[in-house]
Each structure stands twice: as C-alpha cells, then as structure tokens.
N, C-alpha and C positions, 0 to 999 in steps of 0.2 A: 386541036393537035398538040400543044402545048404538053398536054398530059401525057402523051404517047412518050414523048421524048424523056420527060420524068420517069416514067416505068421503065422505059428501056435502060437508062442510067440507074435507076434503084437495083433493077433485075441482075444488069452487069455488075454491080458492086455486090451484090449478094453471091453470085456466081464466084467473084473473084475472093471474095472474103471465106466463102465454104472451101473453094480448093485450097486455099492458103492453110485452112485449118486441118483440112484432110493430109496435107503435105506434112505439116508439123507433126501431127500425130502419128503418122506413119515414122518419120524421122525420130521421134521420141522412143517410139517402140522398139527402133532398131538398136537406138543407142543404149536403152536400158537393157536389152537382151544382149549387147557386147559387153556392157559393165557386170552383168551377172556372169556371163561367161568368164571375163577377165578374172573375177572373184575366186570362181571355182578352181580357175587354173593356179591360182596363187595360193589357195587352200591344199591343193592336190601337190603342189610343190612343196609346201611345208611340210605336208605329211610324208611324202617320201623322204625328204631331207632328214626328217626327224627319225626316221626308220633307218636310215643308211646312217646316222650318226650313233644310234644306239648300236647298231651290228658292229660297227668300228668300234666303239668304244668298250663294249663287252670282250671283244676279239683281243684288245690291246690291254684288256686287265687278265683274261685267262690266258693269254699266249705271252704275255710281256716278260721283262726280265725278273719282276719281284715274284720270288716263289711264296705262295700264298698256303696256310693251313686251310683244310677244309671249310670250317664255318665263316673264316675271313673271306675265302674265295666266293662263297655263295653271297656273302653280304656284298661284296665289292661289284660281283657282276649284276646283282640286282639293282643296285645302285647306278650303275652305269645305264642302265635301261631306263631308271625312275628319271634321272638327271637329263636325259636326251629329249624330252618334251614330247614322246610318243602319244603317251595317254590325252595330253592337250590338242595335241595336232588331231589325233584320233576323233575325238569329241568335237572339235570344230567341225570337221568333215561331217560328221553324222548331222550336224545342224543344217547343212548347206547342199549337200549331195544327194542324188537321187538315192533310192533302196539299193538299186545293183550296186551301184559305187560303194556304199557303206558296207556292203556285204563283203565286197572284194577286198575293201581295206581292213576290214575286221579279219578275213581270212589271212591276211599278210601280217596284222598285228598279232595274230596268235600263233603264227608261225615262228615270229619272233619270240613270243614268249617261250614256245618250246625249244628254240635255239638258246634261249636264256637258260633253262632247266638243265641243258645239256651241257652247256658251259659252266654254270654253277655246280656241276656233279663232278667237275675235274676231268671231263672227256677230253683228250688230246686231238691235235689235227688229224692224225690219222686215224682216229677210232672210228668206226662204223656209224657209231650214234652221232657223231658230230657231222660226218659226211651226210648222213640221211636229213638231219635236221636242217643243215646248210641247205642243200638241194629243194628240200620243201618249202624254205624260204625264199629261196631266188624265184622258184615256179610261183608262189603266191604274189610275190611283187610284180613278177611279169604281168600275171593275170589282172592284176590291179591297174598297172599302166595301161595295159590295152583297154580296160574299161573306162580308164579317165581319157584316153585320146578319142574314144568313140563319144563319150558324152561333149567333149570339147570340139568334136567334128573334125579331128585330125587323126585319121585312121593310118597314116603313114607311119 
C-alpha cells in the first residue's frame, strides 16, 4: 500500500511541474509577442518621425528666408532629405516589418522623394506640382499609418 502513496505523490508532482511548465511557456510566448510588437511600434514611430523631419526640413529649405540659386537649392533640398535619416529608418523597417507594411513605407518614402524633386526644382507653395506632390505624400503616409495600426492591432 505504501507504493500507492508514493506513486500518487509522484504523479501529483509530475502534474504540478507539467502545469507550471505549460503556464511558463504560455507566459513566455505572450511576453515575446508583446516585445516584438513594441519593437515594431518603435521602428514605425522612428520611420514616420524621420519622414516628417525630412518633409519639414525640405520645406524649410525651399520656402525659408534664404534665396537659393537653382543648383544650390537642389543640393540643399536633397541634403535635407539625406540628413533626416529616412533611408536608415526605412531600411530598419524593411528588416522587421511584414511585406505589406514595407510596401506601404516604401510608397510613403517614394512619395517623399517625388516631393523632394518638386521642391528641388524650385516649385512654389502655390504651384500645381507642389500641391499634387504634397497631397500624394500625405495620402501615402496615411495609408502607411493605417497599415501600421493594423499590424499593431490598434485600428482606431
């Protein structure tokens, strides 16, 4: 009869250890998924921030107080984009984001590049070329933001 007590105790210990291992595994998966989500969120914010910084810097160069000759304006607007960190942020997102997010980020980036070309050409605030490029960029950024929200599980 002593072996029944020993077997019951052993079985109880196995069940307890097994349940603990399963619970720990589930918690690890949940924590791992949340860490990955948080990392993607930080990458997305950095990417959108870099795009915004580039946009503001290019506009400041093109429409600021300083008057530029055509070649100097072109170089200054292009440098504003380069200095913003857009390329680096986009490359980082390409490593960690899902393909549909990368496509949306690329669309926003290329719309920013088109806006850069328009500004570097000396088009003014009221020009049709600037207005069209500006609207295309805003639209591309909104689509990228929506894709990012879906990926992060916050469609609001």
